[in-house]
N, C-alpha and C positions, 0 to 999 in steps of 0.2 A: 472869219467865221467858217463854220464846217458847212460844206455844200448839202444840198437836200439828198442826194444820191449817198453820199457817206454818212448822213444821218440815218438814213433807212438801213444801210449796211450794219452800222453799230447797233440800231435797234434789234435787227435780226439776230446778230452775235449775242447781244444781251438775252434775247429771248431763249436761244438756244442752250446758252449757259443755265439760265435759270431752268429751263426744262430739265437739263441733264442733272442738274442738282436735285431737282424735285424727285425725278425718277429713282435716285439712289437713297431714298429716305428709309430709315429702318424705324422699327417701333421705339427705339430709344431717342429718335430725333424728334419726335412728335410733340407738338406743343402740348404743355401740361393743363390738364383739365378743360379740354375742349367743351363748348356746347354740344349738347345732343338733342336733336329733334327727331320725332318719329311723325310721320305723316301717314295717316291710316284712312284708307277708303273703306267702303262698305257695300259688299254684294256686287262690285263692279265686274263685268265681264273681262276676261283675258284680251279680247280683241277690241276692247272699247277705248283704246288711248292710240293717238296717232304714232307714238314712238313704237307701238307694236303693229304699225302696218294700217291702222285704219284711215281711210282716205275721206270719210264723211264727218268723223267726230274729231275736230281739232283740239289738242291739249297741248298748247306750245309751252306752258310754264313746266308741265311735267317732263315734255320732250327736253326742255333746257336741262333740267336735272340728269336726265338720261345722257345728254350729249356732253355734259361738264363732269360726269361721274362714271361709275360702273353699273352695267345692267347684268343682273343674274339671270342667265337664261334658264336656270333650273331652280328657282326660287319657290319655295313651299312654305305653307302654313301648317300648323299641327292640328287642325281640326276644319272640317268642311262646313261648319255652321258658326254662327256670331260668337256666342258666349265661350264654348270651349277653345275656340281659336285665341281669344282675348286673354284666356287663363293662361295659355301657353307662352304668349307673348309677354305678359306682365311678369311671369316667373322665371322663364328660362328653362322650364321643365315640362315634359309631357304632363298634360293636365290629367291624364289618366293616374298618374302616380298618386295623386291625392283626391280622386274621386270625382273631379270636376269634368265628367265625361260628356254629358249632353247639355242640350240648349237650356236657357232660362226663358220663362215666358210661355212654356206650353203647359200640357197636363201633366200633373205630377202623382205618384203614387207613393204610398207608405214613407212620407218625408216629413220631417220637422221643418216649418216654414222658416225658422231660426238659422236653419243650415243651408238654405238655397243661396249660395254665393260663394265666391272665391274663399276658402278656408283661412279663417283669421291666422292660422299657424304659418301659413305660406308668406314669404318675404317678397315683396314685390320690387321690380327695378326702381320705383321711387323710393322706397325704404332705403335701398342700397346706394342709390345716387345721394341722396340726403346726408346719408352717413358719410359721405366723402366731400360734404361741404357744398353741395349744389342746392339752388332753389329749385323747387320741382313744380310743375305746373301742369293741369290737365284741362283741356278743351274739348266738349263733344260727348260722345257716346261712351257710357262706361259698361253696362250690361254685365256687370259681375256681382250683382246683389243689390237689393234696395233697402234692406234693413241698416240700421245705423251702423252696425259694425263692420259692414261693407263698404261704406261710403269712401269714395277716393281720399278725402281728408283724414280719415283713420286708416288709410292704407300707403301712407308715405307722401302724399301730394300736399304741398303747402297750400296750393290753390286749385279751385274746381269750378268750372262754368260748363254746365251741359245737363243731360239727361241721364239718370240712374239705369233706366230701363233700355229697351232693345230698339225703341223708335219715337218719332215725334213728328207732329205737323210741321211742315216748312213754311208755309204762308205767312206772311208778315203780319205780327200781332196775335198769332194763334197757338205758339209753342207753349202750352200751359205746363209742360213737364219740366221746364228748364229751371235749375238751381244755380244759384250763385254762392258758392261754399254751401252751407247747410240752409241757406234760405231761398224761398221761392222768389224769382225775380220778377219784375215788371214786364210781364211777356207782352203785352200790349204795345210796348214801346220798341219791341225787337223788330229788325228787319227780316227779310227773307233769311231763314235759318243758317243756310250755309255761309251767308255774307256775315251773320252775327259771329259765328264760329271763327272766321278769318280774322274779324276785326278784334275779337278778344285775345287771340293768339299773338296779333300784332301788339295789342297793350301789354301783354306779358313780357314781351321781348324787350318792349321799350323801357318797361320798369327795371328789368334785371339786366339789361344790357352790360353793366360794369361788373358783374359777378357771374360765375359758372351757373349756368341754368340748364335745366333737363325739362323739354316740354313734349308732352304726349297730344298731338293734335288729331283726335279721333272723329272724323267726320262720320256722319251718318249716310252721306250721298254715296251712291244713288239708290239705298236702300228705299223700300215703300215707306209710306205712302208716296205715290207718284206725284209730286208737286213742283212744278218748275216755275221759274220766273217768267212772266208773260212776256217780256221783250225777247228773252232768249228763245222761248218757245216758238214765237212767232217767226222767227228766222229759221229755226229748225224744221219746221212743219214743210219748208219748202225742198228739204233734201231728203225726207223718208217718207215710204208709202203709209206707215201706220202712226196713229197718234201716240201710241206707247212707245215707239221707237224715237220718235221727235222728243217726248218729254225725258226719256233717258238721256239723250244727248244734250238737251238744255241743262239737266242736273248736273251731268258729267262737266258741261262747260262752267257751270258755278263752282264745282270742286276745284277745277283747273285755275280759275281766276283767283281763288281765295289762296290756293297754293302760291300763286303768282305774287299776291300780297305779302306773304311771308318772305320769299326769297328777294323780292325787291327791298324789304326793309332790312333784311340782312346786309345786302349791297350797300344800301345808304348808311347804315351804322357801321360799316367796315368790319363785318363780324364774318364774313364768308370763309376767311383762311382760318377762322378759330370754331367752325361749326360742323360737325358730322350730321348730315341729314340722310335718314331712311325713307323712302316711300315703299309702301305695299299695300296690300288689300287683305281683308279678313279671311276671305274664302272665295270660291268661284262665284261668277255670275247666277243670279237667281232666276233663271227662266222658268216661267214666262212673265213671273210677277213684276220684274222691272224691264223687261224687254232686253236684257243683257245678251250678249253674245261671247262664246267661249273659245271661239275658233283658234287654232286648229285642233283643238282638244274635244274629246268626247265628254259627255256627263255635264252635270250641272253643281250648282251647291248642294250639300247634302250627300253627295256621292264621293268615293275615293278614286273615281276616275281623275284622270289630269285636270278635266274641267272643274273639279271640286276643290281642289288643294293647290293646284299649281298656278301661281299668281305673279302678276307684275312686281318686280322687285328691284329697287334701285338703291345705292349708296353714293352719295356726293360729298366731297369734301375738298373744296378749291385749294390747290397747291399741294396736296397730299395724296389723294387718290388720283390715279391717272384718268385723264378725260376720254370719253368715248370708247372705254374698254368694255369688252363682254367677258365675264367669268362664267364657265359652263359646268363646273361641279357642283353637284346639289347642295344647296343651303336651305335653312328653314329659320322661320322667325324667331324661334328659340335661341338663335345665334345672336341676336340684338343685344340682350340683357349681358351676355359675358363680354362682348365687344366693348359696350358702354362702361361696365365697371372697370375693365382693364384700363380703358383710356382716362377714366377719372382717378386712376391711382389706387384703386381697391383691389381686394382679393377676395374670391368666392370661398365660403366656408367648405372646407373639403369633407364636412360631415353630412353635407347634403348633395344629393345625386343631381347635378345640372346636366341636361342633356345638350344644351347649346355650347358653342364653341367660340371663342374670339377669333373673328374673321381677319383682323388687321394683318398678321404675319403671312397669310395667305394672299391677301390683296397686295401687300408690298413685296411680295416674292421671296421673304424669308423662310417660308415653309413650302415645301413641295407636297405633292400627294392631295388627298381628298380630305375636307374637314369632316366628312361623315362617310364612313363605309356603308352605313345602312340608315334608313329612315322608316319610321313606323307610324302608323295610325290606327285607331279603332273608334268605333261609336256602336257599342252594344253588339248589334246583329250583323255589322260587317266592319272591316278593317282592311289594312294592307301594309305591305313591306316593299321597300325599294332597295336593292342591292346592285350597284353598279348600273348596267342598263336594264336589269331584269326587274319588274314589278309583278307582285301577285296580289291579288284582291281576294280576301277571305269572306265567306258568308256562313252564317251559323246553321242554315238549312238547305244549303246547295252546294254544287262543286266549286272550288275555287277557279279563278281565271289567271293566267299567265300571259305577260305580254313582254316583249323586248322594245323598250321605249326608242332606242337607237334607230331601230328599223320600222318602227310603228308607233309614232308619237299620239296618233289618233286612237290607239288601243282597239283597232278593228279585227285583229287576229289572235284569238286565243289560242295560246300555245302548249295547254297544260296538257294535252294528250299526247303532243309530239314530243314533249320534254318532261317525262314524269318524274326524272330524278330531280331536275331543278325545281319543279313544282313541290316535291316533297322536302327538299333542302329549305325553300322558302316558307314553307308551312312550319317546319320545325323552328326556323328563326323567329317567325311570328308568334308561336306559342311559347317559346323560352322567354321573349319579352313580356308577353301577357302575364307570365308567372311573378313578374316584378310589380305588378300594378295593384292598386287598391281597389276595394270594392266601391262601386259608384255612390255617391252619397244620395242620389234621386235618380229617378227614371222617369222618362216621359212616355205619353200614351202610346199604345201599340199601333195605332192609327198611322203614325208616322213611318212605320216600317214599309208598309206597301206603298206609300206615297214615295219614299225613296227608292226602293227597289224598282220602280217603274222607269226611274231616271238612269238606270243601267241599260235601257233599251234605247239605242241611239236612234233607231227610227222614230221612236216617240219623241225623243228629245228635239229631233229636227223639226217635228210637227209644232213645237212651242216656239220656234224662232219667228221675230218680227223683223220686217224690213224697213 
């Protein structure tokens, strides 16, 4: 018999060989048609996860995704508020290209109600995955139109369980907005809503474990209303000074626990090595409404400071992506669609202008350089461009701001007057991009302009923080 020490040596050698084999993977070596899961949080603060250094809010299951996968240290979304960001995610395109520029659920002007939603001409990631033979499912928050033509089951999803609008009550038995496909569900039988979403996601995975599946698990936590499980809140109150912050922590714990349900099930069903998981958030923390924290960034949801669009972003695929790696080049949520379609064996229509790129060649070391030389944002009266370490924020009625993110990630030092040529260069880049965009389909009330511009004042933002 082999001695214990020899067994350990052989095990170590086997592990090293396995690791070397995995590290030399190319895109040609990848499993055919892996499952794809997008885990999406809502209005979470960048600093509200323990993998990002939070010592008071524990998120062990999300931490596990980070430990076993790739952390994108410069991960962005395409919009600073919920609905436009989701429109970009679903299409792989800057949402301004098709007029979905502002939020749904506010006050509109001069707009046909039948047009308020993700334009039906746009192909979604679910449309494209379904075309490749995937079973497609969505659980959670849609927020891309409430009319029948915008319903997820009419936009490529085979199954839907969630709300069409931007929010819902969380408390058990109170979530009246929840649909099961097209039908109102028995909401009185539902548990705490984040738990219900985790359970439904697991049911979907169990049913489709033997075929390729695409799952978009779009949690609404920790978006308002601020409703936490009583047991989690009782524990959180001991750690925080304010009730609001304790509720945020308890809601984030529920988010993490239900992500843990999904990852545990994948392990149980032996699907980890055939499943690529993305975790990210729709925009920056919505201070002060949900007591989130965006440190070390300035700004909040709604702004184009880093606190509005720079989000937690992880990709995990056991045995394929390197564990515990950080990737520092800027990426954006628009990249998820091209990555997923390439892995599914599909090709994007070259007649459609996709702004996302397939990240796999970069993550596996097949491609050097940056996935994006420039990233852009706009929401009517303000916008931004990032090029390398430089970032310019544009306003329609005041001077632009220029920052060097490598030297000043908190965007405290406006360099526009010190570097006028760089400011002019990035303004030109921004306006050239604007020339490619569509006229917005709807506009929101002008009251939101002052509300948002206030949040470019960091002294004001700091006054909104809850401990």
